C-alpha positions in Angstrom: 21.2 34.1 -49.3 18.8 31.1 -50.1 21.7 28.6 -49.4 22.3 30.2 -45.8 18.3 30.1 -45.0 18.4 26.5 -46.1 21.5 25.5 -44.2 20.3 27.4 -41.0 16.9 25.4 -41.3 18.6 22.1 -41.5 20.6 22.9 -38.6 17.4 23.7 -36.6 15.9 20.8 -37.5 18.5 18.8 -36.5 19.1 20.5 -33.4 15.5 20.5 -32.5 15.2 16.8 -33.1 14.3 14.6 -30.4 16.8 11.9 -30.1 15.1 9.5 -27.5 13.6 6.6 -29.0 10.9 4.6 -27.3 12.2 0.9 -28.4 10.2 -0.9 -25.7 7.4 -3.0 -26.9 4.8 -1.9 -24.5 5.5 1.8 -24.6 6.6 2.1 -21.2 9.7 4.1 -21.7 13.6 3.6 -22.5 14.9 0.2 -22.0 17.9 1.3 -20.9 16.3 2.0 -17.1 16.7 -0.3 -14.1 13.9 -1.4 -12.0 13.9 1.8 -9.6 14.1 4.2 -12.1 11.4 3.0 -14.3 8.9 2.1 -11.4 9.9 5.0 -9.4 6.5 5.8 -7.4 4.3 3.3 -9.2 1.7 1.8 -7.2 0.7 -2.1 -7.3 -2.2 -3.3 -5.6 -3.1 -6.8 -4.7 -5.1 -8.5 -7.2 -7.5 -10.0 -4.3 -8.0 -6.4 -3.4 -11.8 -6.0 -1.4 -13.4 -3.0 0.4 -12.2 -5.0 3.7 -8.9 -6.2 2.6 -6.4 -4.6 0.4 -2.5 -4.4 0.0 -0.6 -2.1 -2.1 3.1 -1.6 -2.8 5.6 1.1 -4.6 9.4 1.1 -5.0 10.7 4.6 -4.9 14.5 5.5 -6.4 15.4 6.8 -2.9 15.9 3.1 -2.5 12.9 2.8 -0.3 9.8 0.6 -0.1 6.2 1.8 0.7 3.4 -0.6 1.8 0.0 0.2 2.5 -2.0 -2.8 4.3 -5.4 -2.4 5.1 -7.3 -5.1 6.9 -10.8 -5.1 8.3 -10.6 -1.5 9.5 -6.7 -2.0 10.8 -4.9 0.4 8.5 -1.0 0.8 8.4 1.4 2.6 5.7 5.0 1.8 6.7 8.5 2.7 4.7 11.4 0.1 4.9 14.9 0.7 2.9 15.8 -1.4 0.2 19.4 -1.7 1.6 19.6 -1.2 5.5 18.2 -2.2 8.9 14.6 -1.3 10.0 12.2 -2.5 13.0 8.6 -3.6 12.2 5.9 -4.1 14.9 4.4 -7.1 14.8 0.6 -7.8 15.8 1.5 -8.5 19.3 3.1 -5.0 20.0 6.6 -6.4 19.7 9.5 -5.3 17.2 11.4 -7.1 15.0 14.7 -6.0 13.5 14.7 -6.5 9.8 17.8 -5.9 7.5 17.5 -6.0 3.8 20.0 -6.0 1.1 19.6 -5.0 -2.6 21.0 -8.1 -4.6 20.6 -6.8 -7.9 17.9 -5.2 -10.4 17.4 -5.4 -14.0 14.7 -3.2 -16.5 11.8 -5.0 -14.9 13.1 -6.8 -11.9 14.4 -6.1 -8.5 16.0 -8.6 -6.0 16.3 -8.1 -2.2 17.1 -10.3 0.7 15.3 -10.0 3.9 17.3 -11.0 7.1 14.6 -11.4 10.0 17.5 -13.2 12.3 20.8 -14.7 12.2 18.9 -17.9 10.9 15.9 -16.8 9.0 16.3 -14.9 5.7 14.5 -15.0 2.6 15.3 -13.5 -1.0 12.4 -12.1 -3.0 12.3 -11.3 -6.6 9.8 -8.8 -7.6 9.2 -8.8 -11.2 7.2 -6.5 -13.2 5.4 -8.1 -16.9 3.1 -6.6 -19.0 0.2 -8.3 -20.5 -2.0 -6.7 -23.0 -2.9 -3.6 -21.2 -2.2 -4.4 -17.3 1.1 -4.2 -15.4 1.8 -7.2 -13.3 4.3 -7.2 -10.4 5.0 -10.7 -9.4 6.6 -12.1 -6.2 9.2 -15.2 -6.5 8.4 -16.5 -10.0 4.4 -15.9 -9.5 4.0 -18.3 -6.5 2.4 -15.5 -4.5 -0.4 -13.2 -5.9 -0.4 -10.9 -8.6 -0.4 -7.1 -8.0 -1.8 -4.9 -10.5 -0.7 -1.5 -11.4 -3.1 1.1 -10.2 -3.3 5.3 -10.1 -3.8 5.2 -6.3 -1.4 7.4 -4.3 0.6 5.5 -1.5 1.2 7.0 1.9 3.8 9.5 0.0 
């Protein structure tokens, strides 16, 4: 009878053990996730943000990017697809049609091509790095300002 109890306990322990492992050095989770899965809904705020000016960005696993901008009392929040066509109003009230296409993603980066017209396009690589206790969102090899991970919400 003791052997049956020990066998039952051994099976119970094996069945209840957690088989997920956190093999990432920063404790952020599973290293097998792609960018949109890993950073789904995470908000990054421009490092240069002040009370008068700020910009925030979040990527959603529904293949959307949400952007919030606040400049001297003018507030805008917009959503655009990572892979699709959308319109954005310009400062002078006109609309630009923009086509975006996902070029690829890894665990900590996503590359998106923006086509503004037949002759004008640009490729953005968004990369997340972890230095100490700060997650940084970098654009195009760090040429643009960093964005720092925040707990803020973003027009969801």
